C-alpha positions as CSV (number, residue, x, y, z in Angstrom):
1,M,62.4,113.1,116.5
2,D,61.9,116.4,114.7
3,A,60.9,119.3,116.8
4,I,59.3,122.7,116.5
5,V,59.7,125.7,118.8
6,N,56.9,127.3,120.8
7,E,56.5,130.9,121.8
8,T,58.7,130.4,124.8
9,G,61.6,129.2,122.7
10,C,61.4,125.6,123.9
11,E,61.5,122.7,121.5
12,Y,58.9,120.0,121.6
13,G,58.2,117.0,119.4
14,I,55.3,117.0,116.9
15,E,53.1,113.9,117.0
16,A,50.2,112.6,114.9
17,T,47.9,109.6,115.3
18,L,46.0,108.0,112.5
19,S,43.1,105.8,113.3
20,F,39.8,104.5,112.0
21,G,36.6,106.4,112.7
22,E,33.0,105.6,111.8
23,V,32.5,102.6,109.5
24,D,29.4,102.5,107.3
25,L,29.1,98.9,106.1
26,A,26.0,99.6,104.0
27,S,27.6,102.4,102.0
28,Q,31.1,100.8,102.4
29,T,32.9,103.9,103.7
30,I,35.5,104.3,106.4
31,E,36.4,107.5,108.1
32,I,40.2,108.1,108.6
33,H,40.7,110.1,111.8
34,L,43.8,112.3,112.4
35,E,44.9,113.8,115.7
36,N,47.8,116.2,115.2
37,S,49.8,118.5,117.5
38,A,50.8,120.9,114.7
39,S,49.5,122.0,111.4
40,V,49.8,119.5,108.5
41,S,51.2,120.4,105.1
42,G,51.1,116.9,103.6
43,F,50.4,113.3,104.5
44,Q,50.5,109.7,103.2
45,F,49.7,106.3,104.6
46,L,49.0,102.8,103.6
47,L,45.7,100.9,103.8
48,S,46.5,97.2,104.1
49,S,43.9,94.4,103.8
50,A,43.2,91.1,102.2
51,D,42.8,91.1,98.4
52,S,39.1,90.6,98.7
53,V,38.6,94.3,99.8
54,D,39.4,96.9,97.2
55,F,39.8,100.6,98.1
56,V,38.2,102.5,95.3
57,D,38.0,106.2,96.3
58,V,39.0,108.8,98.9
59,Y,37.3,112.1,99.6
60,G,36.0,114.6,102.1
61,G,37.1,115.3,105.6
62,S,39.4,118.1,106.8
63,A,41.8,117.5,103.9
64,E,39.2,118.5,101.4
65,E,37.9,121.3,103.5
66,N,41.4,122.8,103.6
67,G,41.9,122.6,99.8
68,F,44.1,119.5,99.8
69,T,44.3,117.2,96.7
70,V,43.9,113.6,98.0
71,E,44.7,110.7,95.8
72,L,44.4,106.9,96.3
73,G,47.0,104.8,94.4
74,G,46.7,101.3,93.1
75,N,49.1,100.2,95.8
76,N,46.6,101.4,98.5
77,I,48.7,104.4,99.5
78,V,46.7,107.5,100.2
79,L,48.5,110.8,99.4
80,G,47.4,114.3,100.4
81,F,48.9,117.7,99.6
82,S,48.0,121.3,98.8
83,L,49.1,123.0,95.6
84,S,48.2,126.3,97.2
85,A,50.4,125.7,100.3
86,T,47.5,125.5,102.7
87,E,47.6,123.4,105.9
88,I,45.3,121.3,108.0
89,P,45.1,123.0,111.4
90,T,46.1,121.5,114.7
91,G,43.4,119.4,116.2
92,S,41.4,116.1,116.0
93,D,39.1,115.5,113.1
94,V,38.1,113.2,110.2
95,L,41.0,113.6,107.8
96,T,39.3,111.9,104.9
97,I,36.8,109.2,103.9
98,V,37.8,106.0,102.1
99,E,35.3,104.1,100.0
100,F,35.8,100.3,99.5
101,D,34.3,97.4,97.6
102,G,34.1,93.7,98.4
103,Y,33.6,91.7,101.6
104,S,36.1,90.1,104.0
105,Q,36.6,89.2,107.6
106,A,40.2,90.1,107.3
107,E,41.6,93.0,109.3
108,I,42.3,96.4,107.7
109,C,45.2,98.3,109.1
110,L,46.8,101.7,108.8
111,S,50.6,101.9,108.5
112,E,53.6,103.5,106.8
113,G,52.4,107.0,107.7
114,V,54.5,110.0,106.7
115,I,53.1,113.3,107.8
116,T,54.7,116.8,107.5
117,S,54.3,120.2,109.0
118,G,55.2,123.5,107.3
119,Y,56.7,124.2,103.9
120,E,60.0,126.2,104.0
121,D,61.3,124.3,107.0
122,A,59.1,121.2,106.8
123,Q,59.1,118.9,109.8
124,Y,58.2,115.2,110.1
125,F,55.6,114.1,112.6
126,D,56.2,111.1,114.9
127,V,53.3,109.0,113.6
128,S,51.3,106.4,115.7
129,Y,48.3,104.3,114.8
130,G,45.0,103.2,116.2
131,D,43.8,99.6,116.2
132,C,43.2,97.6,113.1
133,I,39.5,96.8,112.3
134,S,37.5,93.9,110.8
135,L,34.6,94.8,108.6
136,Y,32.2,91.9,108.1
137,S,31.4,88.6,109.7
138,K,30.4,85.4,107.9
139,G,26.8,84.4,108.7
140,D,25.7,87.8,109.7
141,V,23.4,88.1,106.7
142,N,21.3,91.0,108.0
143,M,24.5,92.9,109.0
144,D,23.4,93.6,112.6
145,G,26.6,92.4,114.2
146,V,25.0,89.3,115.8
147,L,24.6,85.7,114.7
148,D,21.0,84.7,115.4
149,V,17.8,83.1,114.1
150,L,17.1,86.1,111.8
151,D,20.2,85.2,109.8
152,I,19.1,81.6,109.5
153,V,15.6,82.7,108.3
154,T,17.2,84.8,105.6
155,I,19.5,81.9,104.5
156,V,16.5,79.6,104.3
157,N,14.7,82.1,102.1
158,I,17.8,82.3,99.9
159,I,17.9,78.5,99.5
160,F,14.2,78.4,98.7
161,E,14.7,81.3,96.3
162,T,11.9,83.4,97.9
163,I,14.2,86.4,98.0
164,D,16.7,87.9,95.6
165,P,19.9,88.2,97.7
166,D,22.4,91.0,97.1
167,D,26.1,90.4,96.8
168,Y,26.7,90.8,100.5
169,Q,24.0,88.4,101.5
170,I,25.4,85.8,99.1
171,W,28.9,86.2,100.6
172,A,27.7,86.2,104.2
173,A,25.2,83.2,103.7
174,D,28.1,81.0,102.5
175,Y,29.3,80.6,106.0
176,N,31.9,77.9,105.3
177,S,33.1,79.6,102.1
178,D,32.7,76.5,99.9
179,G,30.9,78.4,97.1
180,D,27.5,76.9,97.9
181,I,24.6,78.1,100.2
182,N,23.0,75.0,101.7
183,I,22.0,73.2,104.8
184,M,25.7,72.9,105.9
185,D,25.9,76.7,106.3
186,I,22.7,76.6,108.5
187,V,24.0,73.7,110.6
188,Q,27.4,75.5,111.2
189,I,25.7,78.8,112.1
190,V,23.4,77.0,114.6
191,N,26.5,75.4,116.1
192,A,28.2,78.8,116.3
193,I,25.2,80.3,118.0
194,F,25.2,77.7,120.7
195,S,28.9,77.2,121.1
196,D,29.9,80.9,120.7
197,D,32.1,79.8,117.9
198,V,32.5,81.7,114.7
199,I,34.4,81.3,111.5
200,I,37.5,83.5,111.5
201,E,39.1,83.8,108.1
202,G,42.8,84.6,107.9
203,C,46.2,83.2,107.0
204,M,46.8,79.8,108.6
205,D,50.4,79.1,107.4
206,D,52.8,79.5,110.3
207,P,55.8,80.7,108.2
208,A,53.8,83.5,106.7
209,C,54.5,87.0,108.1
210,N,50.7,87.7,108.4
211,Y,49.9,84.4,110.1
212,D,46.7,84.7,112.2
213,E,46.7,82.2,115.0
214,S,43.0,82.9,115.7
215,A,41.9,81.9,112.1
216,N,40.1,78.7,111.5
217,V,39.5,79.1,107.8
218,D,42.4,79.9,105.5
219,D,41.3,82.8,103.2
220,G,44.4,82.6,100.9
221,S,45.7,85.9,102.2
222,C,49.1,84.5,103.4
223,E,52.1,86.8,102.6
224,Y,55.8,86.2,103.1
225,F,58.9,88.3,103.7
226,D,60.7,89.2,100.5
227,E,64.5,89.6,100.3
228,C,64.2,93.2,101.7
229,G,62.4,91.9,104.8
230,V,59.1,93.4,103.7
231,C,56.0,91.4,104.5
232,G,54.3,90.7,101.1
233,G,56.8,92.8,99.3
234,D,58.1,92.3,95.8
235,G,61.8,93.0,96.5
236,S,61.6,96.5,95.1
237,S,62.0,98.3,98.4
238,C,65.6,97.3,98.8
239,E,66.7,98.2,95.3
240,N,68.2,101.5,96.5
241,S,69.9,99.9,99.5
242,I,73.5,100.1,100.7
243,C,74.1,97.0,98.7
244,D,73.5,98.6,95.4
245,G,76.5,98.2,93.1
246,L,78.5,96.2,95.7
247,T,80.3,93.0,94.7
248,E,82.2,92.6,98.0
249,V,82.0,93.7,101.6
250,E,84.8,94.6,104.0
251,L,84.4,93.4,107.6
252,W,87.2,94.2,110.1
253,G,89.8,94.5,107.4
254,V,88.9,91.4,105.5
255,T,87.1,91.5,102.1
256,Y,84.3,89.0,101.4
257,D,82.8,88.4,97.9
258,I,79.0,88.8,98.1
259,G,78.3,86.0,95.5
260,S,80.5,83.3,96.9
261,T,80.8,83.8,100.7
262,T,78.6,81.3,102.5
263,S,80.3,81.2,105.9
264,I,82.2,83.6,108.2
265,S,83.9,82.4,111.4
266,L,85.6,85.3,113.3
267,Q,85.2,84.0,116.9
268,D,87.9,85.0,119.4
269,H,89.5,87.5,117.0
270,N,89.5,90.5,119.4
271,L,87.2,92.4,117.1
272,T,86.1,95.8,118.2
273,G,83.7,98.5,116.9
274,S,80.1,97.8,115.7
275,I,78.8,95.3,113.2
276,P,78.7,97.1,109.8
277,P,75.2,97.3,108.2
278,E,76.8,96.1,104.9
279,I,76.9,92.6,106.5
280,G,73.3,92.4,105.3
281,C,74.6,92.3,101.7
282,L,76.1,88.9,102.1
283,T,72.8,87.2,101.3
284,N,74.3,83.8,100.6
285,L,75.6,83.4,104.2
286,T,74.4,80.2,105.9
287,G,76.7,80.5,108.9
288,L,77.9,83.6,110.9
289,N,80.0,83.4,114.0
290,L,81.3,86.6,115.7
291,S,81.3,85.2,119.2
292,N,83.7,86.1,122.0
293,N,85.0,89.4,120.8
294,Q,84.6,93.0,121.9
295,I,82.0,94.1,119.4
296,T,79.8,97.1,120.6
297,G,76.7,98.9,119.4
298,E,73.4,97.5,118.2
299,I,72.7,94.5,116.0
300,P,72.0,96.1,112.6
301,S,68.5,95.6,111.2
302,E,70.2,94.7,107.9
303,M,71.0,91.4,109.5
304,G,67.4,90.5,108.7
305,Q,68.4,90.3,105.0
306,L,70.5,87.2,105.6
307,T,67.6,84.8,105.0
308,S,69.8,81.9,104.1
309,L,71.4,81.8,107.6
310,T,71.0,78.5,109.6
311,Y,73.5,79.5,112.3
312,L,74.0,82.9,114.0
313,N,76.3,83.2,116.9
314,L,76.9,86.7,118.4
315,R,77.5,85.6,122.0
316,G,80.1,87.0,124.4
317,N,80.3,90.5,123.0
318,Q,79.2,94.0,124.3
319,L,76.2,94.4,122.1
320,T,73.5,96.9,123.3
321,G,70.1,98.0,122.2
322,E,67.1,95.9,121.3
323,I,67.0,92.7,119.3
324,P,65.8,93.9,115.9
325,S,62.5,92.6,114.8
326,E,64.0,91.8,111.4
327,I,65.7,88.8,113.1
328,G,62.3,87.2,112.6
329,N,63.0,87.1,108.9
330,L,65.6,84.4,109.3
331,T,63.2,81.5,109.2
332,N,66.0,79.0,108.2
333,L,67.9,79.5,111.5
334,T,68.4,76.3,113.6
335,Q,70.7,78.0,116.2
336,L,70.5,81.6,117.5
337,L,73.0,82.5,120.2
338,L,72.9,86.0,121.5
339,Y,73.7,85.4,125.2
340,N,76.3,87.2,127.3
341,N,75.7,90.6,125.8
342,Q,74.0,93.8,127.1
343,L,70.9,93.6,124.9
344,S,67.8,95.3,126.4
345,G,64.1,95.9,125.7
346,E,61.6,93.2,124.9
347,I,61.9,90.1,122.8
348,P,60.3,90.9,119.4
349,Y,57.2,88.8,118.7
350,K,58.5,88.2,115.2
351,M,61.0,85.8,116.6
352,G,58.1,83.4,116.7
353,N,58.6,83.0,112.9
354,L,61.8,81.1,113.5
355,I,60.1,77.7,113.2
356,N,63.3,75.7,112.5
357,L,65.1,76.7,115.7
358,D,66.7,73.9,117.8
359,I,68.6,76.3,120.1
360,L,67.6,79.8,121.3
361,W,69.9,81.2,123.9
362,L,69.3,84.8,125.0
363,F,70.4,84.5,128.7
364,S,72.7,86.9,130.5
365,N,71.4,90.1,128.8
366,Q,69.2,92.9,130.1
367,L,66.0,91.9,128.4
368,T,62.7,92.9,130.0
369,G,58.9,92.5,129.6
370,E,56.8,89.5,128.9
371,I,57.8,86.7,126.6
372,P,55.5,87.2,123.5
373,P,52.9,84.5,123.0
374,E,54.3,83.8,119.5
375,V,57.7,83.0,121.1
376,C,55.9,80.9,123.8
377,D,54.3,78.9,121.0
378,L,57.7,78.4,119.4
379,I,59.3,77.3,122.7
380,E,56.5,74.7,123.1
381,S,56.4,73.4,119.5
382,N,60.2,73.1,119.1
383,N,60.8,72.0,122.7
384,L,63.3,74.8,123.4
385,N,64.9,75.3,126.8
386,I,63.2,78.3,128.4
387,D,66.0,78.7,130.9
388,G,68.2,79.6,127.9
389,I,65.9,82.7,127.6
390,L,65.1,83.6,131.2
391,L,68.3,83.3,133.1
392,G,70.1,86.6,133.7
393,N,67.3,88.7,132.2
394,N,64.3,90.5,133.8
395,L,61.7,88.7,131.7
396,I,58.2,87.8,132.8
397,N,57.6,84.1,132.0
398,T,54.1,84.1,130.4
399,C,54.7,80.6,128.8
400,D,53.5,78.5,131.7
C-alpha cells in the first residue's frame, strides 16, 4: 500500500471509501459519497448496472466545489481532475451526483476505483466500496417502496385508461415484464402481497459471471468472462499483457509453442521455484499436471486465462497464498486437484462457477473461513465429495 508521512515522521496508509448516498428516484439522481483519509487530487470509478439504466450526467458535490472537472464516459467510468491543481480536502462528503435514465430492478455497483493524493509525489489510495443498491421494484407503481392495494388501484386505472401513465408507471405496472398491462399483473401482485413474494429480475444463467441466484425473472443482463478474465469484457483489457508478442513460453527450461501446446505433464520432475505467470499465455491448454514437485510461491492469477483447461493438477507442492479468484474462470474444468500444499485464506466464491467439475480436492492445506454458498451449491449439484475439501483444513462447513 502507498503511504504518506505525518508530522511525527511516521508512515501511514491512505484509504478512501466510495459508496452510494441519497437516491432520488423521482428526479433520477444518485449521490456518490467519498470518505478519504488524505486530500484527493484525482479520482475515477466505474458505475456498473444492467443495460436498462443509462447514466447520463454527473455534477455537483465536493468535486465541483473544489474546481474539479468531472466527466462521465460512455463506458460508465466517472473521471475527476483539477486543471488548476486543487485538491478535495480530507473528510467525508458527497463527491458528486450522478443522473440516470431508465428503470430496472438490477443492482448498481461501484468498482474499479482509482484515487490519488498529491501532484508532485502522487500517492494511490487503498479504495474500498459500500454496498450495491437496487433502484426500483416491479409493481410499486406509486414508488412508495411497498406493494399494496394502492398499486393495484393505479394499475386498474391504467387498464381502464382513466389515467395517463408516465414511463415509470408503465414499466412498474407490467409486473411480469411480458409487455402487456392486464389482469395477470394484478393477480401476480395480489399473490406477492399475500405470499411476501416479489419478482426479482436478474441473470438466471448459472455459467454467467453475474448470475443472480435470487432472481426469478431473467432480465437478459447475463454477462460472461472474456479471455482476459473480465466479467462482461470484450477482450481489450488483456491486449497489453505479458503475452503480447509471444509465440512460445519457457517453463523450467522447456519451451512450449503457444499455438500448438494443448497438454503439459511435468509431475515428479523435481521442479522448484514458482509458477511463471507466462503460463497463462498457453490458452490452448486442456490439461496441466505439475503435481509432486517442490514448486513454491502463489498460484498466479494468470492461470485464470487458461479457459480451455479440463484438468488441473497442482497437488503435492509447497504452494502458498490464497487460491486466486480467477480460478473461477475455468468453467470447463472437470478435475481440480490442489491438495497437499500450504494454501491459505478462504475459498473464493467464484469457484462456484466451475459447473463441470467431477472432482474437487482441496484437502491438506491451511484454508480457513466458511465454505461460500456458491461452492455449497456446486457440491450439491455435482455430487462432489465434501471431505475432499474439509479434511486437513480449518474450514467451517456451511453446506449442511
